[in-house]
C-alpha positions, 0 to 999 in steps of 0.5 A, a space after each residue: 937630311 943634308 938636302 934640306 941645308 944645301 944642294 947635294 947628291 945624296 948618294 952614299 958613294 959621294 963623300 966629301 970633306 966639309 967645313 961650316 961657318 955658322 952664325 946665330 944670334 945670342 943666346 943661340 949656338 950652332 954645332 956641326 960635324 968635325 972639330 970646332 976650330 973657332 968660336 967668335 962672339 961679337 955684335 950680339 951673335 956667335 959664329 962657330 967654325 967646324 971642319 972635318 978632315 975625314 970625308 963624309 957621305 952627305 946623309 951623315 952631315 948634321 947641323 944643330 942650332 938652338 940654346 945648347 950646352 956644349 960639353 967638350 972633353 978629351 979622352 986619355 988617348 987624345 980623342 975629342 969628345 963633344 956633346 951638344 945638349 939642348 938646354 932642356 934635356 934633363 940630367 938623367 938623359 945626359 948621363 947616358 952619354 957618360 959611358 961614351 969613352 968606355 963604349 968607344 974603347 970597347 969597340 976599338 978592341 973589336 973593330 979597330 981604331 976609332 976612325 974620326 977626330 971627334 966622338 960624341 952626340 947632339 941631343 935636340 929638345 924634341 922627341 924623335 922616333 929615330 936616332 941617326 949616326 951623323 958622322 962624329 956627332 950622332 943625333 938623338 931626340 930627348 925622351 918624353 918624361 912625365 912628372 919630372 926628370 927621372 926615367 925608368 931604368 929600362 928606358 935608360 937602358 934602351 937609350 944606352 943601347 941606342 947610343 951604342 948602336 949609333 957609335 958602332 955606325 962610326 965604323 960600320 956606315 960612316 967610316 966604311 959606307 955602302 957603295 950602293 943603298 942595297 948594301 945597307 946590311 953593312 950598316 944596320 946589321 952590324 950596328 944592331 949586332 954591336 948592341 948584342 956585343 955590348 950586352 955580351 961585354 957588360 952582362 955576359 953571354 947568357 944575356 946576349 943569347 937571350 936577346 938573340 933568341 928573342 930576335 930570332 923568334 920575332 923574325 921567324 914569327 914575322 915570316 910565318 905570319 906573312 906566309 899565304 899558305 899558313 895565314 888561313 890556319 891562324 887565329 887572333 891569338 897569332 896576331 899577338 906575335 906581330 907585337 911580340 906580346 905574350 898573351 898573359 901580358 895583354 892589356 885590357 885596352 888592347 883586347 878592346 881594340 880586337 872587340 873581345 874581353 878575354 884572351 881566350 876569345 881571340 882564338 875564335 876569330 880569324 887572323 885576318 878578321 883580327 887584323 881588320 878590327 885593328 885597322 878599323 881602329 886606325 892601327 897602321 898595320 902596314 908598318 907592323 906586318 910586312 912581307 920580309 925582304 932579302 937582307 942583302 938587297 931589301 929594295 927601296 920600300 924596305 931599305 930600313 926594315 926592322 925585321 929583314 935588315 936590322 934584326 935578321 941582319 944582326 942574326 946573319 952577323 952572329 951566324 957568321 961568327 959561329 961559322 968561322 969562329 971568334 978569331 977569324 970573325 973579329 979579324 974580319 971586322 978589323 980587316 973590314 974597317 982598315 981596308 975600306 977606311 974612309 971609303 965605300 964597299 959592297 956586300 960582295 966585298 965583305 963576303 970576299 974579305 970574309 973568305 980571304 980571312 977565314 980561309 973558308 968558302 962562304 957562298 952558300 952561307 951568304 946566299 942562305 942568310 942574305 939572299 933567301 927568304 927562308 930563315 936558316 937555323 941558328 945555334 943559340 943556347 936558350 938554357 943560359 950557357 955559352 953559345 957553342 961554336 961549331 
């Protein structure tokens, strides 16, 4: 984070404009947020000057220095595109970013104008367990490739969705930033739902509903598995739900961790015994099985909970779409990014705007989806048709 570069407040409400003057020895190059306004090479060193006229929360500041290929482009609408690839990032991974202009154009249609002067990415040479929506220049790690530069199609598709997620953050999180950390749903719930919007746009409603159904079932399973009233009735078979694995796809090496040879044998051991066997093998169960938090205020320990903030958060966004209808829903999104442009806001601010635009009273809706541990029902067409809007 930025606190490793310079003293900063580290709070999302503390935004500021930034300029960087970065000098590195040749053959290295340094990139940062904003527009590249000068590049000077002399005396065996290269200095780049970067400036952002839009305020940035400090956790969204980034600097990347190394042997970098800087690719600069201009979209037809004049938007500057900047991609900083570590030199050893293979071509197959760089190609995922070829759709950046297309993704931005689609999101402008549903979220409103792109909020900043630049869009793009910086990709480091190491594998990272995360990507981060650093403003105007999201940061990604390179993907592990065995035996050459080619990745499996599914790996590339997953990488593209990560790019979509971080680009959506430019509207939800970077442009409109939470006033408080507990309002993180405004970042992650909407960026995750943006992945489903992209699936809907590129592959159709049925594909989107399939993803929503998978997410809903996974969240529901996690809630069920952490219910102390249900746990004593569960068996080792139920542990598979923690991993989202169908029994028929369970590999032999995973069965071995349970100390069994067949899936059927899992039914003969208790849920807690199966977990204990996993833990004895060093599996970090604390990362896999966590009591769900409240989406609208997850607390510091689960601020970035995949279950409660990202997945259930995205389901809450889709539930709102069904509740108010598409016209009002997309008007709410565009109104949100315009009203609070370059500012900060809270979950309460979003709820108030949703009621204003839709003309609906939504207190019960937000209480159920954001501030209750129970998972409300959600209308998803699991037969492959369109999701009905009540």
